[in-house]
Structure formats: structure tokens, C-alpha cells
TIZABA-30876 format. One record per residue (C-alpha): y, x, z; residue number from 1. Coordinates in Angstrom, 3 decimals. Layout:
+----------+----------+----------+-----+
|        y |        x |        z | num |
+----------+----------+----------+-----+
|        Y |        X |        Z | NUM |
...
+----------+----------+----------+-----+
This chain:
+----------+----------+----------+-----+
|        y |        x |        z | num |
+----------+----------+----------+-----+
|   -9.257 |  -38.999 |   64.700 |   1 |
|  -10.226 |  -42.331 |   63.148 |   2 |
|  -13.514 |  -44.145 |   62.749 |   3 |
|  -15.575 |  -43.688 |   59.591 |   4 |
|  -14.814 |  -47.316 |   58.682 |   5 |
|  -11.084 |  -46.728 |   58.835 |   6 |
|  -11.207 |  -43.538 |   56.806 |   7 |
|  -13.791 |  -44.520 |   54.174 |   8 |
|  -12.854 |  -45.816 |   50.721 |   9 |
|  -15.476 |  -48.525 |   50.348 |  10 |
|  -13.280 |  -51.605 |   50.679 |  11 |
|  -13.112 |  -52.175 |   46.922 |  12 |
|   -9.328 |  -52.400 |   46.660 |  13 |
|   -9.317 |  -49.729 |   43.922 |  14 |
|  -10.904 |  -52.218 |   41.467 |  15 |
|   -8.822 |  -53.128 |   38.416 |  16 |
|   -9.087 |  -56.708 |   39.700 |  17 |
|   -6.904 |  -55.822 |   42.691 |  18 |
|   -4.813 |  -53.203 |   40.865 |  19 |
|   -3.658 |  -55.925 |   38.484 |  20 |
|   -2.327 |  -57.906 |   41.425 |  21 |
|   -0.351 |  -54.887 |   42.614 |  22 |
|    1.221 |  -54.441 |   39.182 |  23 |
|    2.133 |  -58.130 |   39.140 |  24 |
|    3.694 |  -57.986 |   42.602 |  25 |
|    5.916 |  -55.098 |   41.477 |  26 |
|    7.203 |  -57.095 |   38.497 |  27 |
|    6.505 |  -60.839 |   38.881 |  28 |
|    7.440 |  -63.251 |   36.104 |  29 |
|   10.183 |  -65.802 |   36.745 |  30 |
|   11.440 |  -68.177 |   34.072 |  31 |
|   15.096 |  -67.433 |   34.878 |  32 |
|   15.326 |  -64.349 |   37.087 |  33 |
|   12.672 |  -62.204 |   35.396 |  34 |
|   11.512 |  -63.748 |   32.082 |  35 |
|    9.940 |  -60.471 |   30.894 |  36 |
|    7.926 |  -59.960 |   34.079 |  37 |
|    4.136 |  -60.059 |   34.450 |  38 |
|    2.507 |  -63.501 |   34.521 |  39 |
|   -0.198 |  -63.801 |   37.188 |  40 |
|   -3.392 |  -64.955 |   35.439 |  41 |
|   -5.738 |  -63.096 |   37.780 |  42 |
|   -5.469 |  -65.453 |   40.765 |  43 |
|   -7.942 |  -68.358 |   41.014 |  44 |
|   -5.593 |  -70.702 |   42.820 |  45 |
|   -5.283 |  -74.456 |   42.290 |  46 |
|   -1.645 |  -75.552 |   42.216 |  47 |
|   -2.061 |  -78.466 |   39.817 |  48 |
|   -2.399 |  -81.207 |   42.439 |  49 |
|   -0.112 |  -80.061 |   45.242 |  50 |
|    2.073 |  -83.121 |   44.673 |  51 |
|   -0.808 |  -85.445 |   45.621 |  52 |
|   -1.364 |  -83.741 |   48.982 |  53 |
|    2.374 |  -83.484 |   49.659 |  54 |
|    2.817 |  -87.173 |   48.837 |  55 |
|    0.102 |  -88.134 |   51.318 |  56 |
|    1.685 |  -86.002 |   54.034 |  57 |
|    5.101 |  -87.599 |   53.459 |  58 |
|    3.523 |  -91.019 |   53.896 |  59 |
|    1.770 |  -89.905 |   57.089 |  60 |
|    4.431 |  -88.018 |   59.089 |  61 |
|    2.574 |  -88.476 |   62.398 |  62 |
|   -0.104 |  -86.076 |   61.201 |  63 |
|    2.392 |  -83.326 |   60.457 |  64 |
|    4.106 |  -83.960 |   63.792 |  65 |
|    0.728 |  -83.686 |   65.585 |  66 |
|    0.833 |  -87.292 |   66.801 |  67 |
|   -1.840 |  -89.947 |   67.157 |  68 |
|   -0.747 |  -93.568 |   67.497 |  69 |
|    2.800 |  -92.324 |   67.976 |  70 |
|    1.804 |  -90.123 |   70.934 |  71 |
|    1.844 |  -86.319 |   70.790 |  72 |
|   -1.505 |  -84.516 |   70.774 |  73 |
|    0.145 |  -81.091 |   70.769 |  74 |
|   -1.030 |  -80.127 |   74.250 |  75 |
|   -4.623 |  -81.172 |   73.510 |  76 |
|   -4.705 |  -79.145 |   70.272 |  77 |
|   -2.889 |  -76.138 |   71.703 |  78 |
|   -5.493 |  -75.796 |   74.465 |  79 |
|   -8.596 |  -76.472 |   72.375 |  80 |
|  -10.734 |  -73.321 |   72.069 |  81 |
|  -14.315 |  -74.454 |   71.355 |  82 |
|  -15.599 |  -72.360 |   68.448 |  83 |
|  -17.977 |  -75.166 |   67.479 |  84 |
|  -14.950 |  -76.915 |   65.972 |  85 |
|  -13.589 |  -80.448 |   66.365 |  86 |
|  -16.516 |  -82.886 |   65.994 |  87 |
|  -14.325 |  -85.351 |   64.104 |  88 |
|  -13.380 |  -82.644 |   61.597 |  89 |
|  -16.992 |  -81.623 |   60.984 |  90 |
|  -17.971 |  -85.258 |   60.495 |  91 |
|  -15.296 |  -85.707 |   57.843 |  92 |
|  -16.232 |  -82.429 |   56.159 |  93 |
|  -19.883 |  -83.344 |   55.663 |  94 |
|  -18.882 |  -86.724 |   54.243 |  95 |
|  -16.495 |  -85.036 |   51.814 |  96 |
|  -19.137 |  -82.504 |   50.764 |  97 |
|  -21.604 |  -85.330 |   50.109 |  98 |
|  -18.981 |  -87.218 |   48.117 |  99 |
|  -18.409 |  -84.229 |   45.828 | 100 |
|  -22.163 |  -84.165 |   45.149 | 101 |
|  -22.283 |  -87.838 |   44.253 | 102 |
|  -23.853 |  -88.624 |   47.646 | 103 |
|  -27.158 |  -87.255 |   46.337 | 104 |
|  -27.267 |  -84.872 |   49.308 | 105 |
|  -26.583 |  -85.728 |   52.932 | 106 |
|  -25.301 |  -83.159 |   55.400 | 107 |
|  -25.780 |  -82.999 |   59.151 | 108 |
|  -22.586 |  -81.922 |   61.009 | 109 |
|  -24.794 |  -80.125 |   63.551 | 110 |
|  -25.846 |  -77.727 |   60.784 | 111 |
|  -22.250 |  -76.908 |   59.832 | 112 |
|  -20.464 |  -73.764 |   61.031 | 113 |
|  -16.698 |  -73.373 |   60.539 | 114 |
|  -15.168 |  -70.086 |   59.392 | 115 |
|  -11.772 |  -68.752 |   58.372 | 116 |
|  -12.313 |  -69.291 |   54.637 | 117 |
|  -15.273 |  -68.626 |   52.335 | 118 |
|  -14.677 |  -64.873 |   52.691 | 119 |
|  -15.403 |  -65.037 |   56.417 | 120 |
|  -18.285 |  -67.483 |   55.890 | 121 |
|  -20.031 |  -65.226 |   53.372 | 122 |
|  -19.716 |  -62.144 |   55.555 | 123 |
|  -20.841 |  -64.078 |   58.630 | 124 |
|  -23.939 |  -65.298 |   56.791 | 125 |
|  -24.828 |  -61.822 |   55.508 | 126 |
|  -24.619 |  -60.506 |   59.062 | 127 |
|  -27.203 |  -63.138 |   60.011 | 128 |
|  -29.595 |  -62.524 |   57.124 | 129 |
|  -29.672 |  -58.755 |   56.543 | 130 |
|  -29.393 |  -55.419 |   58.326 | 131 |
|  -27.473 |  -52.345 |   57.111 | 132 |
|  -29.340 |  -50.676 |   54.269 | 133 |
|  -31.023 |  -53.904 |   53.129 | 134 |
|  -30.069 |  -55.662 |   49.897 | 135 |
|  -28.800 |  -58.905 |   48.408 | 136 |
|  -29.343 |  -59.694 |   44.705 | 137 |
|  -26.270 |  -60.946 |   42.868 | 138 |
|  -26.186 |  -62.218 |   39.253 | 139 |
|  -23.516 |  -60.691 |   37.019 | 140 |
|  -20.751 |  -61.203 |   36.255 | 141 |
|  -19.745 |  -61.855 |   39.870 | 142 |
|  -16.544 |  -62.218 |   41.903 | 143 |
|  -15.122 |  -58.711 |   42.661 | 144 |
|  -14.337 |  -59.655 |   46.249 | 145 |
|  -18.065 |  -59.734 |   47.016 | 146 |
|  -18.075 |  -55.924 |   46.889 | 147 |
|  -15.836 |  -56.164 |   49.952 | 148 |
|  -16.980 |  -59.391 |   51.621 | 149 |
|  -20.727 |  -58.772 |   51.549 | 150 |
|  -20.940 |  -55.019 |   52.079 | 151 |
|  -17.898 |  -53.364 |   53.651 | 152 |
|  -18.537 |  -54.205 |   57.295 | 153 |
|  -22.172 |  -55.340 |   57.080 | 154 |
|  -23.570 |  -52.174 |   55.486 | 155 |
|  -25.687 |  -54.339 |   53.160 | 156 |
|  -26.220 |  -53.264 |   49.538 | 157 |
|  -25.659 |  -55.371 |   46.409 | 158 |
|  -28.202 |  -55.091 |   43.589 | 159 |
|  -26.887 |  -56.711 |   40.378 | 160 |
|  -28.995 |  -59.190 |   38.428 | 161 |
|  -27.844 |  -58.404 |   34.889 | 162 |
|  -27.117 |  -61.472 |   32.757 | 163 |
|  -25.997 |  -61.439 |   29.113 | 164 |
|  -23.834 |  -63.348 |   26.662 | 165 |
|  -26.795 |  -63.925 |   24.324 | 166 |
|  -27.833 |  -66.903 |   26.478 | 167 |
|  -24.413 |  -67.715 |   27.958 | 168 |
|  -24.983 |  -65.434 |   30.981 | 169 |
|  -27.679 |  -67.784 |   32.309 | 170 |
|  -30.009 |  -66.546 |   35.053 | 171 |
|  -33.585 |  -65.945 |   33.935 | 172 |
|  -36.744 |  -65.187 |   35.862 | 173 |
|  -37.018 |  -61.924 |   33.930 | 174 |
|  -33.553 |  -60.816 |   35.127 | 175 |
|  -34.412 |  -61.692 |   38.735 | 176 |
|  -37.700 |  -59.792 |   38.602 | 177 |
|  -36.044 |  -56.772 |   36.967 | 178 |
|  -33.396 |  -56.593 |   39.699 | 179 |
|  -36.033 |  -56.949 |   42.420 | 180 |
|  -38.084 |  -54.115 |   40.964 | 181 |
|  -34.973 |  -51.949 |   40.675 | 182 |
|  -34.220 |  -52.551 |   44.356 | 183 |
|  -37.750 |  -51.533 |   45.295 | 184 |
|  -37.427 |  -48.287 |   43.341 | 185 |
|  -34.285 |  -47.600 |   45.379 | 186 |
|  -36.273 |  -48.281 |   48.565 | 187 |
|  -34.090 |  -51.297 |   49.343 | 188 |
|  -35.584 |  -54.290 |   51.088 | 189 |
|  -34.317 |  -57.452 |   49.371 | 190 |
|  -33.377 |  -60.166 |   51.879 | 191 |
|  -31.895 |  -62.745 |   49.538 | 192 |
|  -30.131 |  -63.726 |   46.344 | 193 |
|  -26.565 |  -65.044 |   46.300 | 194 |
|  -25.157 |  -67.242 |   43.539 | 195 |
|  -21.814 |  -68.897 |   42.886 | 196 |
|  -22.264 |  -72.428 |   41.598 | 197 |
|  -20.043 |  -73.313 |   39.785 | 198 |
|  -19.813 |  -69.727 |   38.647 | 199 |
|  -16.885 |  -67.487 |   39.354 | 200 |
|  -15.934 |  -66.091 |   36.790 | 201 |
|  -17.850 |  -68.084 |   34.132 | 202 |
|  -16.557 |  -71.551 |   35.033 | 203 |
|  -20.005 |  -73.057 |   34.402 | 204 |
|  -22.346 |  -75.103 |   36.569 | 205 |
|  -25.910 |  -73.916 |   36.964 | 206 |
|  -28.653 |  -75.806 |   35.160 | 207 |
|  -31.632 |  -77.420 |   36.857 | 208 |
|  -33.814 |  -74.785 |   35.192 | 209 |
|  -31.786 |  -71.918 |   36.678 | 210 |
|  -31.904 |  -73.458 |   40.149 | 211 |
|  -35.651 |  -73.941 |   39.837 | 212 |
|  -35.995 |  -70.271 |   38.839 | 213 |
|  -34.086 |  -69.251 |   41.963 | 214 |
|  -36.114 |  -71.454 |   44.278 | 215 |
|  -39.429 |  -70.348 |   42.771 | 216 |
|  -38.330 |  -66.704 |   42.989 | 217 |
|  -37.230 |  -67.078 |   46.629 | 218 |
|  -40.534 |  -68.719 |   47.525 | 219 |
|  -42.556 |  -65.974 |   45.815 | 220 |
|  -40.595 |  -63.120 |   47.429 | 221 |
|  -40.103 |  -64.848 |   50.795 | 222 |
|  -36.322 |  -64.311 |   50.693 | 223 |
|  -33.169 |  -66.373 |   51.273 | 224 |
|  -30.980 |  -68.194 |   48.764 | 225 |
|  -27.221 |  -68.350 |   49.412 | 226 |
|  -25.322 |  -70.781 |   47.199 | 227 |
|  -21.557 |  -70.272 |   47.284 | 228 |
|  -20.368 |  -73.711 |   46.144 | 229 |
|  -16.670 |  -73.046 |   46.650 | 230 |
|  -15.716 |  -74.583 |   43.288 | 231 |
|  -18.014 |  -77.643 |   43.483 | 232 |
|  -15.082 |  -80.086 |   43.526 | 233 |
|  -13.510 |  -78.581 |   40.402 | 234 |
|  -16.225 |  -79.772 |   37.988 | 235 |
|  -14.276 |  -81.651 |   35.320 | 236 |
|  -16.775 |  -82.061 |   32.490 | 237 |
|  -20.469 |  -82.592 |   31.813 | 238 |
|  -23.022 |  -81.467 |   32.714 | 239 |
|  -22.403 |  -82.440 |   36.315 | 240 |
|  -22.790 |  -80.306 |   39.412 | 241 |
|  -26.235 |  -79.856 |   40.980 | 242 |
|  -26.293 |  -78.389 |   44.486 | 243 |
|  -29.073 |  -76.006 |   45.478 | 244 |
|  -30.070 |  -78.526 |   48.168 | 245 |
|  -30.400 |  -81.300 |   45.590 | 246 |
|  -32.631 |  -79.071 |   43.463 | 247 |
|  -34.792 |  -78.301 |   46.508 | 248 |
|  -35.004 |  -81.985 |   47.437 | 249 |
|  -36.126 |  -82.835 |   43.905 | 250 |
|  -39.101 |  -80.542 |   44.557 | 251 |
|  -39.806 |  -82.170 |   47.951 | 252 |
|  -39.256 |  -78.920 |   49.831 | 253 |
|  -37.587 |  -80.406 |   52.921 | 254 |
|  -40.590 |  -79.781 |   55.160 | 255 |
|  -41.448 |  -76.343 |   53.806 | 256 |
|  -40.488 |  -72.867 |   54.967 | 257 |
|  -38.114 |  -72.306 |   52.032 | 258 |
|  -35.914 |  -75.181 |   53.269 | 259 |
|  -34.817 |  -73.001 |   56.211 | 260 |
|  -33.992 |  -70.143 |   53.845 | 261 |
|  -31.465 |  -72.071 |   51.728 | 262 |
|  -27.819 |  -71.786 |   52.813 | 263 |
|  -24.539 |  -73.105 |   51.388 | 264 |
|  -21.050 |  -71.617 |   51.665 | 265 |
|  -18.052 |  -73.835 |   50.943 | 266 |
|  -14.308 |  -74.052 |   51.596 | 267 |
|  -11.276 |  -76.246 |   50.940 | 268 |
|   -9.391 |  -73.413 |   49.229 | 269 |
|  -10.183 |  -74.338 |   45.611 | 270 |
|  -10.826 |  -78.094 |   45.609 | 271 |
|   -7.840 |  -79.091 |   47.749 | 272 |
|   -5.797 |  -76.019 |   46.806 | 273 |
|   -5.377 |  -74.901 |   50.433 | 274 |
|   -6.358 |  -71.204 |   50.584 | 275 |
|   -3.665 |  -70.518 |   53.173 | 276 |
|   -5.261 |  -72.964 |   55.615 | 277 |
|   -8.339 |  -70.692 |   55.811 | 278 |
|  -11.000 |  -73.404 |   56.071 | 279 |
|  -14.490 |  -72.288 |   55.159 | 280 |
|  -17.971 |  -73.239 |   56.289 | 281 |
|  -21.651 |  -72.358 |   56.330 | 282 |
|  -24.275 |  -75.062 |   55.992 | 283 |
|  -27.864 |  -74.203 |   56.907 | 284 |
|  -31.005 |  -76.010 |   58.018 | 285 |
|  -32.021 |  -72.858 |   59.886 | 286 |
|  -31.234 |  -73.449 |   63.576 | 287 |
|  -31.271 |  -69.727 |   64.377 | 288 |
|  -28.769 |  -68.994 |   61.593 | 289 |
|  -26.550 |  -71.875 |   62.740 | 290 |
|  -26.631 |  -70.634 |   66.333 | 291 |
|  -25.933 |  -66.992 |   65.496 | 292 |
|  -23.216 |  -67.724 |   62.935 | 293 |
|  -21.524 |  -70.149 |   65.347 | 294 |
|  -21.255 |  -67.333 |   67.905 | 295 |
|  -19.952 |  -64.963 |   65.214 | 296 |
|  -17.379 |  -67.532 |   64.112 | 297 |
|  -15.372 |  -66.790 |   67.253 | 298 |
|  -14.038 |  -63.749 |   65.344 | 299 |
|  -12.596 |  -65.987 |   62.612 | 300 |
|  -11.733 |  -69.462 |   63.883 | 301 |
|   -9.954 |  -72.299 |   62.105 | 302 |
|   -6.918 |  -73.340 |   64.165 | 303 |
|   -7.170 |  -76.677 |   65.970 | 304 |
|   -3.897 |  -77.797 |   64.359 | 305 |
|   -5.372 |  -77.224 |   60.896 | 306 |
|   -8.565 |  -79.057 |   61.850 | 307 |
|   -6.581 |  -82.029 |   63.160 | 308 |
|   -4.392 |  -82.277 |   60.071 | 309 |
|   -7.312 |  -82.051 |   57.635 | 310 |
|   -9.424 |  -84.471 |   59.666 | 311 |
|   -6.802 |  -87.108 |   58.943 | 312 |
|   -6.484 |  -86.118 |   55.268 | 313 |
|  -10.244 |  -86.306 |   54.669 | 314 |
|  -10.556 |  -89.536 |   56.684 | 315 |
|   -8.347 |  -91.236 |   54.112 | 316 |
|  -11.182 |  -92.130 |   51.734 | 317 |
|   -8.881 |  -93.834 |   49.270 | 318 |
|   -6.781 |  -90.679 |   49.022 | 319 |
|   -9.739 |  -88.281 |   48.623 | 320 |
|  -11.249 |  -90.466 |   45.882 | 321 |
|   -7.959 |  -90.585 |   44.003 | 322 |
|   -7.375 |  -86.870 |   44.532 | 323 |
|  -10.791 |  -85.819 |   43.253 | 324 |
|  -10.506 |  -87.858 |   40.057 | 325 |
|   -6.921 |  -86.866 |   39.293 | 326 |
|   -7.473 |  -83.204 |   40.136 | 327 |
|  -10.486 |  -82.995 |   37.811 | 328 |
|   -8.494 |  -84.732 |   35.072 | 329 |
|   -5.627 |  -82.250 |   35.411 | 330 |
|   -7.952 |  -79.246 |   35.488 | 331 |
|   -9.681 |  -80.376 |   32.301 | 332 |
|   -6.377 |  -80.917 |   30.501 | 333 |
|   -5.020 |  -77.513 |   31.565 | 334 |
|   -8.244 |  -75.736 |   30.630 | 335 |
|   -8.146 |  -77.327 |   27.169 | 336 |
|   -4.558 |  -76.135 |   26.801 | 337 |
|   -5.637 |  -72.552 |   27.487 | 338 |
|   -8.688 |  -72.721 |   25.208 | 339 |
|   -6.634 |  -74.247 |   22.384 | 340 |
|   -3.861 |  -71.662 |   22.739 | 341 |
|   -6.324 |  -68.779 |   22.675 | 342 |
|   -8.167 |  -70.235 |   19.700 | 343 |
|   -4.945 |  -70.257 |   17.685 | 344 |
|   -4.841 |  -66.507 |   18.277 | 345 |
|   -8.450 |  -66.111 |   17.153 | 346 |
|   -9.815 |  -65.727 |   20.688 | 347 |
|  -12.823 |  -67.737 |   21.876 | 348 |
|  -13.948 |  -68.677 |   25.391 | 349 |
|  -17.351 |  -69.268 |   26.908 | 350 |
|  -17.929 |  -73.030 |   27.013 | 351 |
|  -17.185 |  -74.137 |   30.571 | 352 |
|  -16.977 |  -77.299 |   32.651 | 353 |
|  -15.611 |  -76.207 |   36.033 | 354 |
|  -13.396 |  -73.777 |   37.911 | 355 |
|   -9.802 |  -72.626 |   37.658 | 356 |
|  -10.340 |  -70.076 |   34.872 | 357 |
|  -12.022 |  -69.327 |   31.563 | 358 |
|  -14.338 |  -66.459 |   30.631 | 359 |
|  -12.591 |  -65.114 |   27.546 | 360 |
|  -14.200 |  -63.121 |   24.746 | 361 |
|  -11.906 |  -60.306 |   23.582 | 362 |
|  -14.631 |  -58.011 |   22.283 | 363 |
|  -13.190 |  -58.116 |   18.773 | 364 |
|   -9.924 |  -56.655 |   20.091 | 365 |
|  -11.607 |  -53.522 |   21.468 | 366 |
|  -11.212 |  -50.260 |   19.590 | 367 |
|  -14.876 |  -49.514 |   20.423 | 368 |
|  -17.696 |  -51.148 |   22.353 | 369 |
|  -17.074 |  -49.107 |   25.498 | 370 |
|  -15.780 |  -49.500 |   29.036 | 371 |
|  -12.954 |  -47.091 |   28.153 | 372 |
|  -11.843 |  -49.371 |   25.329 | 373 |
|  -11.882 |  -52.389 |   27.669 | 374 |
|   -9.772 |  -50.500 |   30.215 | 375 |
|   -7.316 |  -49.561 |   27.460 | 376 |
|   -7.032 |  -53.207 |   26.357 | 377 |
|   -6.563 |  -54.332 |   29.966 | 378 |
|   -3.746 |  -51.782 |   30.397 | 379 |
|   -2.081 |  -53.110 |   27.246 | 380 |
|   -2.387 |  -56.713 |   28.412 | 381 |
|   -0.868 |  -56.004 |   31.839 | 382 |
|    1.737 |  -53.362 |   31.018 | 383 |
|    2.739 |  -54.208 |   27.427 | 384 |
|    1.995 |  -57.923 |   27.061 | 385 |
|    2.839 |  -58.759 |   30.669 | 386 |
|   -0.279 |  -60.769 |   31.552 | 387 |
|   -2.429 |  -59.931 |   34.558 | 388 |
|   -5.870 |  -60.950 |   33.339 | 389 |
|   -9.004 |  -59.534 |   34.956 | 390 |
|  -11.366 |  -57.286 |   32.945 | 391 |
|  -15.078 |  -58.044 |   32.881 | 392 |
|  -15.925 |  -54.617 |   34.264 | 393 |
|  -14.298 |  -55.589 |   37.574 | 394 |
|  -16.809 |  -58.468 |   37.690 | 395 |
|  -19.632 |  -56.014 |   36.916 | 396 |
|  -20.159 |  -57.550 |   33.487 | 397 |
|  -22.599 |  -55.430 |   31.447 | 398 |
|  -20.763 |  -56.109 |   28.153 | 399 |
|  -17.256 |  -54.665 |   27.544 | 400 |
|  -14.580 |  -57.016 |   26.258 | 401 |
|  -14.859 |  -60.109 |   28.457 | 402 |
|  -11.922 |  -61.156 |   30.670 | 403 |
|  -11.365 |  -63.847 |   33.301 | 404 |
|   -8.136 |  -65.769 |   32.649 | 405 |
|   -6.855 |  -68.240 |   35.268 | 406 |
|   -4.940 |  -71.364 |   34.255 | 407 |
|   -4.376 |  -73.500 |   37.389 | 408 |
|   -1.968 |  -71.304 |   39.394 | 409 |
|    1.064 |  -71.747 |   37.144 | 410 |
|    3.249 |  -74.352 |   35.494 | 411 |
|    2.604 |  -75.704 |   32.022 | 412 |
|    5.704 |  -73.895 |   30.782 | 413 |
|    4.521 |  -70.547 |   32.152 | 414 |
|    1.131 |  -70.997 |   30.466 | 415 |
|    2.922 |  -71.670 |   27.170 | 416 |
|    4.851 |  -68.400 |   27.582 | 417 |
|    1.540 |  -66.605 |   28.207 | 418 |
|   -0.005 |  -68.094 |   25.061 | 419 |
|    2.986 |  -66.975 |   22.974 | 420 |
|    2.675 |  -63.453 |   24.351 | 421 |
|   -1.023 |  -63.298 |   23.465 | 422 |
|   -0.343 |  -64.637 |   19.970 | 423 |
|    2.346 |  -62.007 |   19.399 | 424 |
|    0.040 |  -59.267 |   20.690 | 425 |
|   -2.818 |  -60.277 |   18.399 | 426 |
|   -0.503 |  -60.462 |   15.390 | 427 |
|    0.925 |  -57.019 |   16.181 | 428 |
|   -2.595 |  -55.660 |   16.569 | 429 |
|   -3.583 |  -57.087 |   13.195 | 430 |
|   -0.452 |  -55.651 |   11.596 | 431 |
|   -1.088 |  -52.232 |   13.091 | 432 |
|   -4.693 |  -52.525 |   11.973 | 433 |
|   -3.590 |  -53.221 |    8.391 | 434 |
|   -1.132 |  -50.308 |    8.477 | 435 |
|   -3.851 |  -48.032 |    9.825 | 436 |
|   -6.327 |  -49.268 |    7.222 | 437 |
|   -3.829 |  -48.783 |    4.380 | 438 |
|   -3.039 |  -45.306 |    5.674 | 439 |
|   -6.717 |  -44.428 |    5.868 | 440 |
|   -7.329 |  -45.868 |    2.403 | 441 |
|   -4.389 |  -43.936 |    0.941 | 442 |
|   -5.503 |  -40.723 |    2.628 | 443 |
|   -9.029 |  -41.323 |    1.433 | 444 |
|   -7.788 |  -41.936 |   -2.115 | 445 |
|   -5.610 |  -38.821 |   -1.990 | 446 |
|   -8.529 |  -36.818 |   -0.621 | 447 |
|  -10.808 |  -38.003 |   -3.419 | 448 |
|   -8.143 |  -37.121 |   -6.009 | 449 |
|   -7.632 |  -33.612 |   -4.595 | 450 |
|  -11.377 |  -33.080 |   -4.395 | 451 |
|  -11.804 |  -34.255 |   -7.980 | 452 |
|   -9.110 |  -31.879 |   -9.199 | 453 |
|  -10.654 |  -29.015 |   -7.225 | 454 |
|  -14.133 |  -29.658 |   -8.689 | 455 |
|  -12.698 |  -29.998 |  -12.183 | 456 |
|  -10.856 |  -26.711 |  -11.774 | 457 |
|  -14.009 |  -24.926 |  -10.631 | 458 |
|  -16.072 |  -26.252 |  -13.508 | 459 |
|  -13.487 |  -25.434 |  -16.194 | 460 |
|  -13.808 |  -21.991 |  -18.022 | 461 |
|  -11.153 |  -19.553 |  -16.930 | 462 |
|   -9.516 |  -17.886 |  -19.952 | 463 |
|   -8.690 |  -14.847 |  -17.844 | 464 |
|  -12.147 |  -14.435 |  -16.366 | 465 |
|  -13.045 |  -11.456 |  -18.591 | 466 |
|   -9.863 |   -9.611 |  -17.655 | 467 |
|  -10.646 |   -9.548 |  -13.932 | 468 |
+----------+----------+----------+-----+
């Protein structure tokens, strides 16, 4: 006999978002060994600036060898167990976070809680803010992993805040109020609203107006605001990034109750391209939340070796400045390559300025404006075209035909192969469409001709009519 948690099917792994990964893993693309395999465009991973980090590590071998001033610190790190984290690491983290935000926001290391990635940080925070059966509002489209991270073990419900392409999927007060009312009708107590800024999957930064809507809404409903700012260092174009804390400071809310109900989640997975290091964090001005989440963090610690290594990386201010600028430059160039390649195939993208992906409009390629048609197109893209792109339905998008396409987890050459495959697919689709149209037109013409002959025959006098 197993527990209900072990035997239930609420983890979310049956989403097409994760199924696409499985199909890719069974037939991964390789330029030489498997050139017809599936190209992974469903993974938001930043591999464009690995060489910068690797170069720094080569120039600083003592860090990799766990030495300080030529002396080994292995024993010290191997025995370190404090779940509060290395003070030096937290100091460097808050400085780096402030740097990303143009030093418009200052962070106190005492308000920072370390976690094993943003996944762990988000779940940890939900445990602190809501009880099983209570709800968190989440604007759509949203990252599919939230269906797992926020609900699976916490027992908390997600209530979508439906956003639409008509205004670029921007959050409105009307959408927030509608979601809140829907939650009430379901007898769900709303404890907060969670946003991703920059947005995953839209690749857009939130406007000052949107952030003001959220703050005003949270104040009126007496709820929390969680801002997942995991992609804040990937902003490569205007408008710039505005943190939820900056927006609150602009309204002089530091000494108000709402200040203690604003929380930030961040990690080094996307900006520095280090998802395997599992470095995430919660930042909150709420002392109770900081205390409780620090205790919970013992279930998902960041290793002391990782903290030591990254303390030294982040302490190199010259390196981090160079990295941030060059990384943003490379992301912008690669994004433009994807957008340009898709445009040549007649496919448009939502205008974006951040992230490792584009929100791609393929509605015109659907056979009908339905979820079934989107699923059919997704199957064609993965199985026939050989591209694992993620369908909008897996992000809870209310409009069929949108897809998230990642561009930073592959080489330039691989992206060119992907663009050629899409171009060929679109051209084949157009050709098949023309054949189908010609067939339908010919059948329609033949039908009209047969009908005309039949009517003419009925209306003509029959010379043998009197003999019957």
C-alpha cells in the first residue's frame, strides 16, 4: 500500500509540455550522429554565454580547487551545515540582484532565504502563504511547471487570470477582478497573486501600469503578491525591467502593510545559465515568512561548495558587468535570428524584450480555431517536422495556436536547421492547401455541372411521357 501522494496523478507530467521532452529524449537531434532527430526548442536554458563563465573559471583555478589564498578550504566547506547559507554568498547575491535592477532597489541579506532553485523557492513560499484548499491567482499564459511546483505537495489551488492577445496578454484590473470573483464562487479563499516578470512564456517585461494594478488589487483584497523574477537578467531590449519592489517604492509603500506582503523569487539558473547548480532564493520583508521559509529550506539546501564557488564569481564585479552586457547582447541577436527566420515563413511573434524564448503565433496554421487543432499541429511539429516546441494550451493560454519556442539552448547552426524545417513545413502546408482547394473547386464545379444537367433533364418534355 502506498500513500495517496505516491499513487495520485496530480504531478502534471502528463502535460504536452513534458511529453514533448520525452519524445525529444527518445530521438534527440545531433548534427552528425542523428541529423533527422528532434530539435529541443521546449527547454528554456541559456547556453549562449557558457564560454564567459568557463573562461573566468580557467583564470581562477583556486576557486574550482576549493582554495583560498592557496590554502584548501575543503574541510571547512565539507562540514558547513547552517541552512541560513554562507553570509558572504548572500551578501554577493543581494548586490548582484541590485545590479540587475540598475541599483534602483536595495536588498537586505537578512531578508534573503536560499533554496535549491526557483522551483523549491516557489513551493517553499506557497507553503508559508497558503493552506491546502486555498488559492493563488496566476495570469495566463503561465509556466506549466507551476501546476506542479505550487500545488502538488502544498494542496493549494491555482485560479487562472485570463489574459488575451488583443492587448498583448497584458494584465488588467478587470481580469484580476474576474478571477477573484470566480474563486469566490468556487468557495476558494484567495491568498495571493503570482506573476512572472519578465514573463515566461511571453518574453515581455511588465509595465508600470500592470504593476500598479497588481499592487492596488493586493491592497484592496488584503492578499500577497509573489513576483517570480527568474529572468530579470535576460532583459535585452527596451522597455527596461521594473521590479515589483521598485514599483512599490515609487508609491512610497515601504512603511505600509502591503510592503510585508510583497515577495520575490529569483535564481541563477537563467541569467548565469546554471540550472544544474540549483541556486534559488526568496526575498521578503516579512520577518515571519523569512523565518519560516529559512526553516523549510533545510529540505532543499544549496551545497556549501556551490555557494563558495559562486561567491567568488559574483565578487568579481568586472566579470559580472561584462557578463551581463555580453549575455544580453547575445540573447538579443539570437532572438532576432529566430524572429527573422519565422517571418520568412510567414509566422509572427509577440513583440518581446526578454527571456530565452519567443511567444509564436501559429493560429493561421490551424485547421480550425480549436484545442484539438492546436494539438494536431503540435503533433505534426514534433513528430513530422522534428521540433519540440511547446503548445499554448500547456501554458493554459485561452487562445489556440500560440506556441513557446526557445532559442538560447542550442547552437546557431542548429537554429538554422530548425528554421529550414519550419519553412519546408509551411511550404508543404500551403501546397497541400492549394491541392485541397483545387480538388474542392473541381468537385464543386463538377457537382454544379451534374446538378445543372439533372435540372435541365427534369424540365425538358419527355417524348415518351404519353406512352407510359
